[in-house]
C-alpha positions as CSV (number, residue, x, y, z in Angstrom):
1,X,47.0,21.6,-5.8
2,X,46.2,20.6,-2.2
3,X,49.2,22.5,-0.8
4,X,47.6,25.8,-1.6
5,X,44.2,24.9,-0.1
6,X,43.0,25.7,3.4
7,X,41.3,23.0,5.6
8,X,37.8,23.7,4.4
9,X,38.8,23.7,0.7
10,X,40.7,20.4,1.3
11,X,37.5,18.9,2.8
12,X,35.4,20.1,-0.1
13,X,37.9,18.6,-2.6
14,X,37.7,15.3,-0.8
15,X,33.9,15.4,-1.0
16,X,34.2,16.3,-4.7
17,X,36.5,13.3,-5.4
18,X,34.1,10.9,-3.7
19,X,31.1,12.3,-5.7
20,X,33.1,12.0,-8.9
21,X,33.9,8.4,-8.0
22,X,30.1,7.8,-7.6
23,X,29.5,9.5,-11.0
24,X,32.1,7.3,-12.6
25,X,30.3,4.2,-11.2
26,X,27.0,5.5,-12.5
27,X,28.5,6.3,-15.9
28,X,30.0,2.9,-16.3
29,X,26.8,1.2,-15.2
30,X,24.7,3.2,-17.7
31,X,27.2,2.9,-20.6
32,X,29.3,-0.3,-20.1
33,X,30.4,-0.4,-23.7
34,X,31.8,3.2,-23.6
35,X,33.9,2.4,-20.6
36,X,34.8,-1.2,-21.3
37,X,38.1,-2.2,-19.7
38,X,38.4,1.0,-17.6
39,X,38.3,1.0,-13.9
40,X,36.3,3.5,-11.8
41,X,39.5,5.2,-10.8
42,X,40.5,5.6,-14.5
43,X,37.1,7.0,-15.4
44,X,37.3,9.4,-12.4
45,X,40.7,10.7,-13.4
46,X,39.5,11.3,-17.0
47,X,36.7,13.4,-15.6
48,X,39.0,15.8,-13.6
49,X,42.0,15.7,-15.8
50,X,43.2,19.3,-16.4
51,X,40.6,20.9,-14.2
52,X,41.4,23.5,-11.6
53,X,40.1,23.3,-8.0
54,X,37.1,25.5,-8.7
55,X,36.3,23.5,-11.9
56,X,36.4,20.3,-9.9
57,X,34.1,21.7,-7.2
58,X,31.7,23.0,-9.9
59,X,31.8,19.6,-11.7
60,X,30.9,17.8,-8.5
61,X,28.2,20.2,-7.6
62,X,26.7,20.0,-11.1
63,X,26.5,16.2,-10.5
64,X,24.9,16.8,-7.1
65,X,22.3,19.1,-8.7
66,X,21.6,16.7,-11.6
67,X,21.3,13.8,-9.2
68,X,18.9,15.8,-7.1
69,X,16.8,16.8,-10.1
70,X,16.8,13.2,-11.4
71,X,15.5,12.0,-8.0
72,X,12.7,14.7,-8.0
73,X,11.7,13.6,-11.5
74,X,11.6,9.9,-10.6
75,X,9.7,10.5,-7.4
76,X,7.2,12.7,-9.2
77,X,6.7,10.0,-11.8
78,X,6.1,7.5,-9.0
79,X,3.5,9.8,-7.5
80,X,1.7,10.1,-10.8
81,X,1.7,6.4,-11.1
82,X,0.3,6.0,-7.6
83,X,-2.4,8.5,-8.3
84,X,-3.5,6.5,-11.4
85,X,-3.4,3.3,-9.5
86,X,-5.4,4.8,-6.7
87,X,-8.1,5.8,-9.2
88,X,-8.1,2.3,-10.6
89,X,-8.4,0.8,-7.2
90,X,-11.3,3.2,-6.3
91,X,-13.1,2.2,-9.5
92,X,-12.8,-1.6,-8.7
93,X,-13.8,-1.1,-5.0
94,X,-16.8,0.9,-6.1
95,X,-17.8,-2.1,-8.3
96,X,-17.4,-4.6,-5.5
97,X,-19.0,-2.4,-2.9
98,X,-22.2,-2.5,-5.0
99,X,-22.6,-6.0,-3.4
100,X,-23.4,-4.1,-0.2
101,X,-23.8,-5.3,3.4
102,X,-27.3,-3.9,4.3
103,X,-28.1,-5.7,7.5
104,X,-26.2,-7.4,10.2
105,X,-27.4,-9.1,13.4
106,X,-27.0,-12.1,15.7
107,X,-29.8,-14.6,16.1
108,X,-30.2,-17.8,18.1
109,X,-30.5,-21.1,16.2
110,X,-29.5,-24.7,16.2
111,X,-28.1,-26.9,13.4
112,X,-30.1,-30.0,14.4
113,X,-33.3,-30.0,16.4
114,X,-31.7,-31.8,19.3
115,X,-28.6,-29.5,19.4
116,X,-28.4,-26.8,22.0
117,X,-29.2,-23.3,20.7
118,X,-26.2,-21.0,19.9
119,X,-25.6,-17.6,18.5
120,X,-25.8,-17.3,14.7
121,X,-24.5,-14.5,12.5
122,X,-27.0,-13.1,10.0
123,X,-25.8,-10.9,7.1
124,X,-27.8,-9.5,4.3
125,X,-26.0,-8.3,1.2
126,X,-27.9,-6.3,-1.4
127,X,-26.9,-6.0,-5.1
128,X,-27.1,-2.3,-5.5
129,X,-25.5,-2.4,-9.0
130,X,-27.3,-2.5,-12.4
131,X,-25.7,-5.8,-13.3
132,X,-26.8,-9.3,-12.1
133,X,-24.2,-11.1,-10.0
134,X,-23.3,-14.5,-11.5
135,X,-20.4,-16.8,-11.1
136,X,-17.8,-16.7,-8.3
137,X,-18.4,-14.5,-5.2
138,X,-16.6,-14.1,-1.9
139,X,-17.0,-11.9,1.1
140,X,-14.9,-11.5,4.2
141,X,-16.1,-11.4,7.8
142,X,-13.8,-9.8,10.4
143,X,-14.6,-9.6,14.2
144,X,-12.7,-7.3,16.5
145,X,-12.7,-6.4,20.2
146,X,-14.4,-3.0,20.6
147,X,-12.3,-2.1,23.6
148,X,-8.8,-3.1,22.3
149,X,-9.3,-3.2,18.5
150,X,-7.7,-6.6,18.5
151,X,-8.9,-9.0,15.8
152,X,-10.7,-11.9,17.4
153,X,-11.6,-13.9,14.2
154,X,-11.8,-13.6,10.5
155,X,-13.1,-15.9,7.7
156,X,-13.9,-15.8,4.1
157,X,-17.1,-17.2,2.7
158,X,-18.1,-17.7,-0.9
159,X,-19.3,-19.9,-3.7
160,X,-20.8,-19.5,-7.2
161,X,-24.0,-17.9,-8.3
162,X,-25.5,-19.4,-11.5
163,X,-28.2,-18.7,-14.0
164,X,-30.8,-20.3,-11.7
165,X,-29.6,-18.3,-8.7
166,X,-28.2,-15.1,-9.9
167,X,-28.5,-12.0,-7.7
168,X,-30.3,-9.5,-9.8
169,X,-30.2,-5.7,-9.2
170,X,-31.9,-4.8,-5.8
171,X,-32.1,-8.5,-4.8
172,X,-30.5,-9.7,-1.6
173,X,-28.3,-12.6,-0.5
174,X,-28.7,-14.0,3.1
175,X,-25.9,-15.5,5.2
176,X,-26.9,-17.4,8.3
177,X,-24.2,-19.4,10.0
178,X,-23.0,-20.1,13.5
179,X,-21.1,-17.2,15.0
180,X,-17.3,-17.9,15.0
181,X,-16.4,-19.8,18.1
182,X,-13.7,-17.2,19.0
183,X,-16.4,-14.5,19.1
184,X,-18.7,-16.7,21.2
185,X,-16.0,-17.4,23.7
186,X,-15.2,-13.7,23.9
187,X,-18.4,-13.0,25.8
188,X,-20.4,-14.7,28.6
189,X,-23.6,-12.8,27.9
190,X,-25.2,-15.1,25.3
191,X,-27.4,-17.0,27.7
192,X,-29.1,-13.8,28.9
193,X,-29.1,-12.2,25.5
194,X,-32.4,-11.0,23.8
195,X,-32.3,-12.0,20.2
196,X,-31.9,-10.7,17.5
197,X,-28.9,-8.7,18.6
198,X,-28.1,-5.6,16.6
199,X,-25.9,-3.7,19.1
200,X,-22.7,-5.7,19.6
201,X,-21.0,-3.2,22.0
202,X,-22.2,-5.0,25.2
203,X,-20.5,-8.1,23.9
204,X,-17.3,-6.2,23.2
205,X,-17.6,-7.0,19.5
206,X,-17.3,-5.1,16.2
207,X,-18.3,-7.1,13.2
208,X,-17.4,-6.1,9.7
209,X,-18.3,-7.8,6.4
210,X,-17.5,-6.8,2.9
211,X,-17.4,-8.4,-0.6
212,X,-14.0,-9.3,-1.8
213,X,-15.0,-10.9,-5.2
214,X,-18.0,-10.7,-7.5
215,X,-18.7,-11.7,-11.0
216,X,-20.8,-10.0,-13.6
217,X,-21.5,-10.9,-17.3
218,X,-20.1,-7.5,-18.4
219,X,-16.9,-7.3,-16.4
220,X,-16.2,-11.0,-15.5
221,X,-14.5,-11.7,-12.1
222,X,-13.8,-8.6,-10.1
223,X,-11.4,-9.0,-7.1
224,X,-10.9,-6.4,-4.4
225,X,-7.3,-5.0,-4.6
226,X,-5.1,-5.6,-1.5
227,X,-4.0,-2.0,-1.4
228,X,-6.6,0.6,-0.3
229,X,-6.8,4.4,-0.6
230,X,-5.0,4.8,2.8
231,X,-1.9,2.9,1.4
232,X,-1.7,5.2,-1.7
233,X,-2.3,8.3,0.4
234,X,0.6,7.3,2.8
235,X,3.0,6.6,-0.1
236,X,2.1,9.8,-1.9
237,X,2.5,11.8,1.3
238,X,5.9,10.3,2.0
239,X,7.2,10.9,-1.5
240,X,5.8,14.5,-1.5
241,X,7.8,15.2,1.7
242,X,10.9,13.7,0.2
243,X,10.5,15.9,-2.9
244,X,10.1,18.9,-0.7
245,X,13.3,18.2,1.1
246,X,15.1,17.6,-2.2
247,X,13.9,20.9,-3.6
248,X,15.2,22.7,-0.5
249,X,18.7,21.4,-1.1
250,X,21.1,23.7,-2.9
251,X,23.3,20.9,-4.3
252,X,26.3,22.4,-2.5
253,X,29.2,20.4,-1.1
254,X,28.8,22.3,2.1
255,X,25.6,20.4,2.7
256,X,27.4,17.1,2.7
257,X,29.0,15.4,5.7
258,X,32.4,13.8,5.1
259,X,32.5,10.3,6.5
260,X,35.2,7.6,6.5
261,X,35.0,4.7,4.1
262,X,34.1,1.9,6.4
């Protein structure tokens, strides 16, 4: 057959043979019992047995098209799954965000009366939900440099609310603890500071705090998912772009580059 083909046709035939070899591997993987005892080469030869050049090319391009369409279907399914997961995460985050940070400041205090005074971080969380908060809770505190965005310190704080100390709707929870030593060391303005401090920019600090776990009688323990909306948006965008590229392909052998088997 090859003796009658020009250079371009020979190249396309080689591409077709390689694609058919891939199809043979895929077929054997998906239907091991059907091809039991047969090598990939044997399966490939059965696929092209008796076919003309044009039939082999069409067979290979049909496989290319089917493979492209299968990838589009799979990626579309992943997008659908990500969209559903994004909605679930948004719902959970909305529940947790109901334990809302409503006030943040830095005051000056001392642990014992004879200790030197030092900066203390004051947080006020308000239960903005319609359910009382009971059982386990946790919130995260993160401190960054305003200039560089570098994380200076981070810490989790939590415990357990109980029937005698449940946080009812519209009630608040106060956190008053020494400011992390890394944040204190980050600035030399504390001795001249006027407390309470509510503007942290002069100290090159950005302070964030958010609930990461709450418990209600209705829903039990609710934990903030690790993935956020930005993660899902990035993954969906990437897959959407990949699908766009796939849809633009014509499933032609001319689109393939012939490379050596190394």
